[in-house]
C-alpha positions in Angstrom: -12.4 -4.6 20.9 -13.5 -1.4 22.4 -11.3 1.1 20.4 -13.3 3.9 20.0 -17.2 5.0 21.2 -17.8 5.5 17.2 -16.9 5.2 13.8 -15.0 8.6 12.8 -12.5 9.1 9.5 -9.6 11.7 9.6 -11.5 14.9 7.5 -8.0 17.0 6.8 -4.3 16.8 6.5 -2.0 16.5 8.2 -3.6 13.3 9.6 -4.2 13.8 13.5 -2.6 11.1 16.1 -5.7 11.6 17.9 -9.4 10.8 16.7 -12.4 11.2 19.2 -10.6 10.0 22.5 -8.5 7.3 20.6 -4.4 7.3 20.2 -2.4 4.5 18.7 1.4 4.2 19.6 4.4 2.6 18.0 7.4 2.5 20.8 5.6 5.5 22.4 5.5 7.6 19.0 1.9 8.5 18.6 1.1 7.3 14.9 -1.1 9.1 12.0 -4.9 7.7 12.1 -6.8 7.5 9.3 -10.1 5.8 10.8 -11.3 4.5 14.0 -14.0 2.6 15.1 -14.9 0.0 17.8 -13.4 -3.1 16.4 -10.6 -1.9 13.6 -8.2 1.2 13.9 -6.5 2.2 10.8 -3.0 3.8 11.5 0.5 4.9 9.3 3.2 3.4 10.8 5.6 6.3 11.5 8.2 7.1 8.8 10.8 7.6 11.9 10.7 3.9 12.7 12.1 3.1 9.6 15.8 2.0 11.5 13.7 -0.5 14.2 13.4 -4.1 13.5 10.3 -4.3 15.8 7.8 -2.1 17.7 5.3 -2.6 20.8 1.7 -1.2 19.7 -0.5 0.2 22.3 -4.0 1.9 21.5 -5.2 4.6 24.3 -8.7 5.1 24.9 -9.5 7.9 27.0 -6.3 7.3 29.1 -6.6 3.5 29.4 -4.5 1.6 27.6 -4.1 -1.8 26.0 -1.7 -4.6 26.9 1.2 -3.8 24.4 1.5 -6.1 21.0 4.7 -6.7 19.6 5.1 -6.2 15.9 7.9 -6.9 13.4 9.2 -4.2 11.5 11.3 -4.6 8.1 12.5 -2.3 5.4 9.9 -3.5 2.7 6.4 -5.6 3.5 4.7 -4.9 -0.5 0.7 -5.4 -0.2 -1.4 -4.7 -3.4 -4.3 -3.1 -2.0 -7.6 -5.3 -2.8 -11.3 -4.5 -4.1 -12.4 -7.9 -3.4 -10.6 -11.6 -3.0 -7.9 -11.8 -6.3 -8.9 -8.5 -7.4 -6.3 -5.5 -6.5 -6.7 -1.8 -7.1 -5.2 -2.2 -10.4 -5.9 0.4 -13.2 -5.9 0.8 -16.9 -4.5 3.7 -17.8 -5.9 4.0 -21.2 -9.9 3.9 -19.7 -9.3 4.4 -16.1 -11.0 1.4 -15.2 -10.2 -1.3 -12.8 -8.7 -4.1 -14.4 -9.5 -7.8 -13.5 -10.6 -11.3 -14.4 -13.7 -10.1 -16.3 -12.6 -6.4 -17.2 -9.2 -7.0 -18.7 -6.3 -5.3 -20.4 -5.1 -5.3 -23.9 -1.7 -6.3 -24.7 0.5 -3.4 -25.4 -1.0 -1.0 -22.6 -0.1 0.5 -19.3 -1.3 0.1 -15.9 -1.5 1.1 -12.4 -1.5 -0.8 -9.1 -2.0 0.8 -6.0 -0.1 -0.9 -3.0 1.5 -0.1 0.2 4.7 -1.2 1.9 7.7 -1.0 -0.9 9.9 0.8 1.6 12.0 4.0 1.6 11.8 6.7 -1.3 14.2 8.9 -2.5 12.7 12.2 -0.9 12.1 13.9 2.5 8.7 12.5 3.8 6.8 13.2 6.7 4.4 10.5 8.4 1.3 12.2 7.9 1.3 14.5 5.0 0.2 13.9 1.5 3.0 12.6 -1.3 4.2 15.6 -3.5 2.0 16.2 -6.3 4.6 17.9 -8.3 7.8 15.9 -7.8 8.0 11.8 -8.2 9.4 10.1 -5.0 10.4 6.6 -6.3 11.8 4.0 -4.0 15.0 3.6 -3.1 15.1 -0.5 -4.0 14.2 -2.0 -7.3 10.9 -3.0 -7.5 10.1 -6.0 -9.5 6.3 -6.8 -11.4 5.9 -10.6 -11.9 3.4 -12.0 -14.4 2.2 -15.7 -14.9 0.2 -16.9 -17.5 -0.2 -19.6 -19.5 2.5 -21.3 -17.7 4.7 -18.5 -18.3 6.2 -16.1 -15.9 7.0 -12.7 -17.2 8.9 -9.9 -15.6 7.0 -6.8 -16.4 9.1 -3.4 -17.3 8.4 -1.2 -14.5 7.9 2.6 -15.6 7.4 4.0 -11.9 7.6 2.5 -8.2 7.0 4.9 -5.3 4.9 7.1 -3.6 1.1 7.7 -5.3 1.2 11.8 -5.8 -1.6 13.2 -3.2 -1.6 9.9 -1.1 -0.6 9.2 2.3 1.1 5.7 3.3 0.4 4.8 -0.8 2.7 3.6 -3.2 1.7 3.5 -6.9 3.6 1.0 -9.8 3.2 1.6 -13.4 3.6 -1.4 -15.4 3.7 -2.3 -19.4 2.1 -5.4 -20.9 4.3 -6.7 -23.3 2.7 -7.2 -26.8 3.4 -10.5 -26.8 2.2 -12.1 -23.2 -0.7 -15.0 -23.8 -4.1 -14.2 -23.3 -5.5 -15.3 -20.2 -6.4 -14.8 -16.4 -3.0 -13.8 -15.4 -1.6 -13.6 -11.6 0.4 -10.7 -10.9 2.7 -9.5 -7.9 4.9 -7.2 -6.6 8.8 -8.2 -5.3 11.3 -5.8 -3.5 13.8 -6.1 -1.1 13.3 -9.7 -1.3 9.7 -9.9 -0.2 6.9 -10.3 -1.8 3.4 -9.1 -2.2 0.2 -10.9 -2.4 -1.4 -12.3 -5.6 -3.9 -10.7 -7.8 -5.2 -11.7 -11.1 -6.6 -10.2 -14.0 -7.4 -10.8 -17.5 -5.0 -10.2 -20.4 -6.6 -9.9 -23.8 
């Protein structure tokens, strides 16, 4: 509460470390900010903390600091972005439409999953600027995509996993749905570095 006097978003890149009178610090390192409001702040955990195992998070508004809050830092903490409960930001590459329980994907088609927290990538990255739009930045560690449908668990073919080109702090995973996949509502999750993401659902047709 009382994070900011008004609701504001970053309007340019590199992302600012201050919006209005508000800053966020991780171990005294200022974090790039996407959005500020009275009750919510959206910040990017600085890449420079990749070798740390914990951080003290402090919000500073107009010179007044919050109490520090400890958070655990891990090499990876995958999470699929949601548009609503159980429905992820999953895009059918053939149609450009979101894939969910009502708008399914055909067997044999590819889809793109937007997520965060897949860990380090094979590129030199900065905390506050978009990923390259011309050079792919794949993850260093293997990313698995698991599909459960009709009582079967299927490991999908991952075509690419890494930074989403042109985005800041966003990962992209491209997968292919096998032609022999059973039809029905499927549950999908990502796995990397021993950590699993949340689960989203969509129809396989």
